[in-house]
N, C-alpha and C positions, 0 to 999 in steps of 0.2 A: 356235808357235800356242798361244795361251792360251785354253783352253776355260772357264776360271773366270769369264770375262766373261758367260757364259750363266747368269744368275740368274733367280729367279722374278719379279724386278722388271724385268728387261731381256730377257725371252724371250717370243716369240709362238709359240703352238702351234696348228697347223691339223691337223685330223684327217680321215682319208680311208681308204677301202679301197685297199690297194696291196700290190704285191710289188716287190722291188728292181729286177729286170730291166726292169719297165715304168715305174718311177718315175725311173730313172736319167737319162733324157733331160731331164726337168724339173730335176733337180738340176744337171745340166751348165749348162743355160740360165740358171738363177737365179743362179749364182755366176760367170758370165763376162759381159763387156760384149758387147752385141749389135752385131756389125759394127764393133767398136772405136770406138764413138761416145763423146760426152761424157757420156752418161747412165750413172750408176754401177750396178753390180750388187750383190748381197749379198756382203759380205766373206767370210762363212762361212755355209754352209747345212748343216743337220743333219737326217737323218731316222732316226727310231726305228721299226722295223718288228717286229711280233710277231704271228704267226698271221694274216698277211695284212691286218693293220690298221696304219696308219701315223700317226705324229705328225711333221709337218714343223715344225722348230724354227728360227726366225730371230731375229735381234737387233732389238729395237724401235728401237735407235739407228740401225741400218742402214736400217730402214723410213723413219725421219724424215729421214735424209740423202738417200735416194733421192727421197722425195716432195718435199722442198724444192728439190732440184736440178732435177727434172723441171719443176716449176712456174716456177722462176726462169729456166731456159733457154727455156721456151715464151714467157714474157713478153718476153725479150730478142730471141728469133728463133724464130718458130713453126716454121720449116723444120727445126729440129733434130729435132723430133718428126715432123712431116709428111713430111719427106724420108726419114726412117728407115722410116716406115710404108710409103711408096711402094716403097722398095727391098725391104722384107720381103714385100710382097704379090706382087711379081714372082716371088720364089723360092717363095712359098706356092702360087701357081698352077701352077708347074712340079711342085711336090711332089704336088699333087692328081692331076695326070696320071700321075705316077710311081706313086702309090698304086693307081690302078685297074689299071694294067698289072701291078704286082706281085701285087695281090689275085687276079688271074686266072691267075697262074703256078702250074703244077703242080710243086711243089718236089721231089716224089718222083722226077721224071725227071732231076734234076740230079745230077752226080757229087758226091762228098764235097768235093772241092776247090772246085767251083762253088757249092755250098751255102754254104761258109764265105765265099767271095767275096761272095755275095749278102747274107749277114749283115753283112759289113763295109760294103758299099755302102749298105745301109739305114741304118746308124748314121752314116755320113758325110753322107748327104743331110739327115737330120734334125738332126744336131748341128752340122754345119759350113755346109752350103749354106743352110739355113733358120734353124735355131736358135730357142730359146725366149726371147721377150722378157720376162724375169723382172722387170724394173723396174716392170711394171704393178702388181704386188702391193704393192711399196713405196709407190707413189703412192696406191693405193687405201686402205691403212691410215692413212697420214699425212693424206691429204686429207679423210678422213671426220671426224676431230677438228678439223682446221683450218677446214674448210668450216662446220662447226657453229658454231664461235666467230665466224666472219665474218658468218654469217647473223643470229646473235643481236645483234651490234653494229649491223647494218643495221636490224633491226626496232626496236631501242631508239631509234636515231637518227631513224627515220621514223615512230615510234609505231605500228608494225604489231603487231597482237595475235596473229597466226597464223604464226609462223616455219616451222611444219611444211609448210604449203601452199607457201610460197615455196621451201623446200628441195626439195620433191617436184617442183615445176614445173621447177626448174633442173637436176635430176638425172634427169628422165624420159628414156627412150631415144628416139632419133630414127631408128633403123634396126632392121631385123628381125634376130632371132637365127636360128641354124640350126634351132632348134625351131619358130620361126614359119614358116620357109621350108618345113620338112617338112610341117607341118600344112596350109599353103596349097596345097602340091602335092596332098595328099590331098583337100582341099576341091574342087580343080579336077576331080579324077576323079569325085567324088560328083556335082558339078553336070553334068559332061559326059554321064554315064550315068544321070542322074536316079535315083540310088540312094536307096531309102527304108529299106532294112534289109540288113545283111550281118553275120553272126556267125561266130564260130570254127567252129560246127557246120555252117556252110554251105560250108566250104572244099571238101569233097569233092563238092558238088553242082555238076557241071560247067556246068549251064545258067546258074548265077549267075556263076561265075568266068570262063567261057570268053571273054566279050566284053571283060573287063578284065585278063585274065591277063598279057598281054604288058606292059601298062602297070605292073601291080603288080610284076612281076619287074624291070623297069627301075628302078622306085622303090626296091625292096629293094637293088639294086646301088648306086644313087646314095647311099643312106644306110646302107650295109652296116656302118658304123663306129658308128652312133648309139647302140647299146645298150652300148658298151664302157665300161670304167672302168679306173683304175689297177690294179684287181684282176684284170683279164683281159678277153679278147674274149668277147662274147656275140652269137650269131647273131641277126640281124634276120629274122624269119620272116613267112610269110603269116598266121599266127595273130596276130602283133603288129599287122600291118596291119589285119586284120579288127577287132580291138579298137579301134584308133584310128578307123577309119571309123565303127564303131557309136557311139563317143563323139561324133564330129563330127555325126552325124545326130541323136543324142539331144539334144545341146546346141544344135542348129541353128546351127552355126558358119558364118559368112559369109565369113571370110577378110579382113574389113575391119581396117584398122589406124588408129591415131591418131597416127602418127609425124609427119605433116605438121603436125597441130594442135599436137603437143608442141613442135616447133621454133618455130612461130609464137608460142606462149605464152612461150617462153624469150626470144625477141627483144623481145617487147613488155615483158616484165618488166625486162630489161636497160636498155631505153630509158626506161621509166617512172621507175625509181629511179636512173638514171645510175650503175649498179653499178661499183665500183672494179675495177681491172685484175686483182687477184688472184682475186676472185670470178668474173669473166669467164673468166680463164685456167682455173680449176678446172672451170667449167661446160663450156668447150669441150674441155678435155682429157678430161673424163668421156665426152663424146660420142664422141671418137676411140677412147678406150681400152675403152669398153664393147664396141664393135664388134671391136676388135683382140683383146680378151680372149676373145670368142666364137670368133673364127677360130683363136686359139691353142688353144682347147679342141678344135676340129676337128683341128688339127695333132696334139694329144696322142692323141685317140681313133683316128686313122688309124695312128699309130705303134704303138699297142697292138695293133691288128688284125694288122699286118704282123709285128711282133716275136713275137706269139703264134704266128703261122704258122711262122716260122723255128724257134722253140724247140720246137714240137711235132714238127717233122720231125727236129730234132737229137736230141731225147729218144727218139724212136722208133728211130733208127738206132743209138744207143749203149746202148739198153735201160735208160735211167734215167728215173725218174718225172718227169713234167712239173712236178708240184707242188714238186719239189726243185730243178729246174734254174732255176726263176724266181727263186731266191734267189742267183743268180749276177750278176756284172757283165759287161759286154761284153768287157772285157780278158781275162776268164777263159775265154771260150767255146772258143777254139781248143784250149787245154790240156785242157778238159773233154772236148771231142770226141775228142782224141787219147789220152785216158786218162792224162794227166800231172797231173791235178788231184785232190786228196784230197776226195772227195765228202762226207766227214764234216764238213768245214768248212761246207758248205751245210746239213747237218742241224743243226749248232750254231746257225746263223743263224736257222733257223725258230723256235727257242725265244726269240729276241730278239736283235736286232742294231742297231747304230748305225753309219751311214755319215756321215763328215764330208767335205764338199766345199769346195774352195777353188780359185778360178780355173778352174772347170769340170772339175776332176778329183778323184777320191776320194783324200784325203790320210791318212785314218785310218779303221780299221774296229774297232769294239768289240763284244765279246760277253761273256756271263757277268756277273761282279760289276761290271765297268766300266759296263755298261748300267744296272744297278740304281742305282749310285751317281750316275751322271750324271742320271738321271731324277728322283732325289730332289732334286738341285741345282736343277732347273728347274721342279719341280712347284709349283703354286699353293698358297697357304696354305689350310688347311681352312676351310670355311664352315659355320657352325651358326646356328640360330635366326634365319634370314633370312626375312622374310615379304614383302619387296618387292625386286624386281630392276630396275635401271635400264640402259638402253641407248640407242642412237640410232634414230631413226625412219627406216625405209626406205620404208614405205608406210603411210599413216595409216588410222585407223578403230579400232573397238573390237570385242572378241569375248570370249565366255566359253566354256570347254570343258575337256575332260579332257586332261591332258598325256600325250603319247607321245614318249619320248626315243629319238632315232634316232642312234646313233653309227656305224652301218654300214648299207650298203644292204640287208643281209639282214634288217634290222628294219623296212624301209619299209612292208611289207605290214600291219603292226599299226596303221597310222594309218587310222582309220575316218572316215567323213564326220562332221564336227562336232568333231573332235579338234583340239588345239593341237600342232603339230609343233615339237619342240625338238631342235636339233642343234648340233654344233660349227660346221659350215658346211653349206650345201646344195650339191648338185651335180646335173647334168642327170638322173642316174639316180634322183634323189629325186622327180622330177616327179609320178608317180602319187600319192604321199603329200601333196605340196604342193597338188594339186588337191582332195584330200579334206579337208584341214585348213581350219579357219575362220580360223586365224592361224598365223604362223610366228615363231619366236624362235631366235636363234643366239648362240653364244659370240663368234664372230669375224665379220669382214666389214667392208666399206667401201662407199663410194658406187657402185662399179662391180661389186660382188659379185653372185654368182648369185642369192642370196636376194632382194636388193633389186630386181633387174631382173624376176625372175619374179613376185614378189609384186605389183609395180605392174601387170604385164600381167594377172594374175589378179584384180586389185583386192581384195587381201586384206591385212589389217593385218599389219605385219611390223616387228619390233624386232631390230636387229643389234648386235653388239659388246658384249653384256652381260658377257662374260668368264667368267661363273660359272653360266649357266643350266643347263647339263647336270650341274653338281655339286649345285646346290640343288634342282632340280625332279626329281621321280620319276614314273614311270608311275602314272596314277590320280589324281594331284593335280588338284584343280579350281582353275583360275586365271582371272583376267581380264587380257587383253592390252589395255592402253590405248596404242595406237600414235599417239594424238594428243599424248601427253606422254612417250612412251618408257618406260613403266612396266609391269611385269608384277607383279600382286598375287596372292598365294596366298590363296585363299578357304578351301580345306579340304585338309589333307594326307591 
């Protein structure tokens, strides 16, 4: 295995909050073929984790290979993707039933042997029975650039002056996300009970909560995983529900969607310009994979909730810090539990570790100087004296504001109303900041990425794939985001 192929020119870095035990399932899925199909996986996947923050590193050449293969296979035979999706959904549905049963299980009542069996069962269900469709990301990154080129050629040929609108119509979502669904469920409760106000401070007032308490508890169980991230499980509480209901009432949310209109506009555009088969393929694949990616995120968050539950019980029984045990891999858990694993190894990993995955298994673990040298190898060139940043348009519009750089969810609270949110990539846990921001700018992302989807739903300007935004821009910078042209201009440092 030659890791020298990872250079700053051929490496893609995605940043997230994460710990090894909770990100391992994603690494497995990204580097093995889903259900042994024709669709390729990443040849090698690398994650660098330090102090609960992660850089996921993949090869751009892998992304291109995956993206080209997915598109060409879809053009030849749509069922290569559609059949795979149908098969995955069957297992995903079983997994969700399994999740709610497991979530309700009192692990403290299990014997040590049964607890370890439960841990292995969890990993088998998620890694073997369902598994992570990692090729979605390869498609996303490749298709973003390819789609942009194809749309520009289309507009030049047909003398269309507004390629951004064309691209926005063709990539707009036609199905709801789990965030939409959760909000619509709360809107239904608001309407049913004619709620006009409900705040965190009202929770103890029984006369307010009594009539809706059973529905709220059912709602909390249904979405018990929704606040999770790769960094860990976070309980979804009545306080969270109260905040969401208050926002829904304040914003006068109706629960209406434009998904049917979006689909109609796409079909009209395809017919009007007689779009070629590759543009149509990318458009249709985006529709499928946006939904699949959302369900994959649900897969991830439910795994986090259950893995967290198991590791907390194990750490309690063996008297080891939970914050330490999350730096382990599944293959090490049994030895850790039986006292046959040197816990100093986990302490070393907390200060910086790299896991290299190939074929769904970890083939190399690096710590110390090896980590430092490898990260130098893949780091981007330094950027100085840049006053204008270019990227791809995910949602059009213009906005000015003060930059707030968010590299971790612990910083999302600093994004105030009217700010420009700048991040490596956005994730569901960034939603409060995205709502406050007047525009969103990211280093990475593609046409099915979270930032693109949510920005369109929120109708906010968004530029993705700048590669350098978080390096160039600093908190407090005044910038203009021109998402009609894909340009971020620095007005004042």
